[in-house]
C-alpha positions in Angstrom: -71.8 -17.2 6.2 -73.8 -14.6 7.9 -70.9 -13.4 10.0 -68.8 -12.8 6.8 -71.7 -10.8 5.2 -72.0 -8.7 8.4 -68.2 -8.1 8.4 -68.3 -6.9 4.8 -71.2 -4.7 5.6 -69.4 -3.0 8.6 -66.2 -2.5 6.4 -68.3 -1.0 3.7 -70.1 1.4 6.2 -66.7 2.4 7.6 -65.3 3.1 4.0 -68.5 5.1 3.3 -67.9 7.1 6.3 -64.3 7.8 5.5 -65.1 8.7 1.9 -67.7 11.3 3.2 -65.1 12.6 5.6 -62.6 13.0 2.8 -65.1 14.7 0.5 -65.8 17.2 3.2 -62.1 17.8 3.7 -61.6 18.2 -0.1 -64.4 20.8 -0.2 -62.8 22.7 2.7 -59.4 22.6 1.1 -60.8 23.7 -2.3 -62.1 26.8 -0.5 -58.8 27.4 1.1 -57.1 27.0 -2.2 -59.4 29.4 -4.0 -58.7 32.0 -1.2 -55.0 31.5 -1.5 -55.2 31.8 -5.4 -57.2 35.1 -5.0 -54.6 36.4 -2.6 -51.8 35.4 -5.0 -53.5 37.2 -7.9 -53.8 40.4 -5.8 -50.1 40.3 -4.9 -49.0 39.8 -8.4 -51.3 42.7 -9.6 -49.9 45.0 -6.8 -46.3 44.1 -7.8 -47.0 44.7 -11.5 -48.8 48.1 -10.8 -45.7 49.2 -8.6 -43.2 48.3 -11.2 -45.3 50.1 -13.9 -45.7 53.2 -11.7 -41.9 53.3 -10.9 -41.0 52.9 -14.5 -43.4 55.7 -15.5 -41.9 57.9 -12.7 -38.4 57.1 -14.0 -39.4 58.0 -17.5 -40.9 61.3 -16.4 -37.8 62.0 -14.4 -35.7 61.3 -17.5 -38.0 63.5 -19.6 -37.9 66.4 -17.2 -34.1 66.1 -16.7 -33.6 66.2 -20.5 -35.8 69.2 -21.0 -33.7 71.2 -18.5 -31.2 73.6 -20.1 -28.6 73.4 -17.3 -29.0 70.1 -15.4 -26.7 71.2 -12.5 -28.3 74.6 -11.8 -31.9 73.6 -12.3 -31.9 70.4 -10.1 -31.8 72.3 -6.9 -35.1 74.1 -7.8 -36.8 71.0 -8.8 -37.0 68.7 -5.7 -39.2 66.2 -7.6 -36.2 65.1 -9.4 -34.6 63.7 -6.2 -34.6 60.0 -6.1 -35.8 57.9 -3.2 -34.3 54.9 -1.8 -35.5 51.8 -3.6 -36.4 53.6 -6.8 -35.6 52.1 -10.1 -32.4 52.7 -11.9 -32.9 54.6 -15.2 -31.0 53.7 -18.3 -28.0 55.9 -18.8 -28.2 58.5 -21.7 -25.9 61.2 -22.6 -26.5 64.2 -20.4 -28.4 62.3 -17.7 -27.0 63.4 -14.3 -25.9 61.0 -11.6 -28.3 62.6 -9.3 -31.3 60.7 -10.8 -30.0 57.6 -9.0 -30.9 56.6 -5.5 -28.4 57.5 -2.9 -27.0 53.9 -2.6 -26.4 53.8 -6.3 -24.7 57.2 -6.3 -22.3 56.0 -3.6 -21.4 52.8 -5.5 -20.8 54.8 -8.6 -18.7 57.2 -6.6 -16.5 54.5 -5.1 -15.9 52.9 -8.6 -15.2 56.4 -10.2 -12.9 57.4 -7.3 -10.8 54.4 -7.8 -10.5 54.6 -11.6 -8.7 57.9 -12.0 -6.1 56.6 -9.6 -5.3 53.8 -12.1 -6.1 51.1 -9.6 -8.2 49.0 -12.0 -11.7 47.5 -11.6 -13.2 46.7 -8.3 -14.8 43.5 -6.9 -18.2 43.8 -5.1 -16.5 42.9 -1.8 -14.0 45.9 -2.3 -16.8 48.2 -3.0 -18.7 47.1 0.1 -15.6 47.8 2.2 -15.1 51.2 0.6 -18.7 52.0 1.5 -18.0 51.2 5.1 -20.1 48.0 5.1 -19.2 44.7 6.8 -17.7 42.2 4.2 -20.5 39.7 5.0 -22.0 37.7 2.2 -25.3 39.4 2.5 -23.9 42.9 2.3 -21.5 42.0 -0.5 -24.3 40.4 -2.5 -26.5 43.5 -2.1 -23.7 45.7 -3.4 -23.1 43.2 -6.3 -26.7 43.3 -7.2 -26.8 47.0 -7.3 -23.4 47.3 -9.2 -24.9 44.7 -11.8 -28.0 46.8 -12.2 -25.8 49.9 -12.8 -23.8 47.9 -15.4 -27.0 46.6 -17.1 -28.3 50.2 -17.3 -25.1 51.6 -18.8 -23.7 53.5 -15.7 -20.9 51.1 -15.1 -18.9 48.4 -17.0 -18.8 44.9 -15.7 -15.8 42.9 -16.7 -15.9 39.3 -17.4 -14.2 38.6 -14.2 -17.2 40.0 -12.4 -15.4 43.2 -11.4 -16.7 46.7 -12.1 -15.1 49.8 -13.6 -16.2 53.2 -14.8 -17.5 53.9 -18.1 -20.8 55.0 -19.6 -22.5 53.3 -22.5 -25.9 53.7 -24.0 -28.1 50.7 -23.5 -31.2 49.8 -25.6 -34.2 50.6 -23.5 -36.8 47.8 -23.5 -40.1 48.9 -25.2 -38.5 52.1 -26.4 -39.3 51.4 -30.0 -43.1 51.1 -29.4 -43.5 54.7 -28.2 -41.7 56.2 -31.1 
């Protein structure tokens, strides 16, 4: 009987040691989790701040562009209107020049517009990529497709139901435009 009791006491002691080790590990992991959550929060805030700054910059560009009497002549003297690669695509409005778009977007728009007057119909993203001199790899085609879709969503191009793109400008409702009126 004494040997059974001793065996149970040894198992209990081993279980107690294991529980304490797991508690220490859980405390350590809780600290690691807290640090990771703080880092995640910082990254989310940084992204939100960047989007807000880019949106404000695009709105300022649109406001400055609209206030110019002659868009073509004045743009050369106002270098701050020049877009930078990676900048946001503003919503198309009547009188908004193509030069507010980043160079990649201008080239995509140019390829589609070049094809349209020739009566060749809408273009697929792969065809646009080839016309731009890019390799027709899935990654390059998807990049072009993403940019062309963004142009269509913002009113610079028309996206057909077949997923092809053609020329045409149309006003698009700007999100949160009603709150600032």
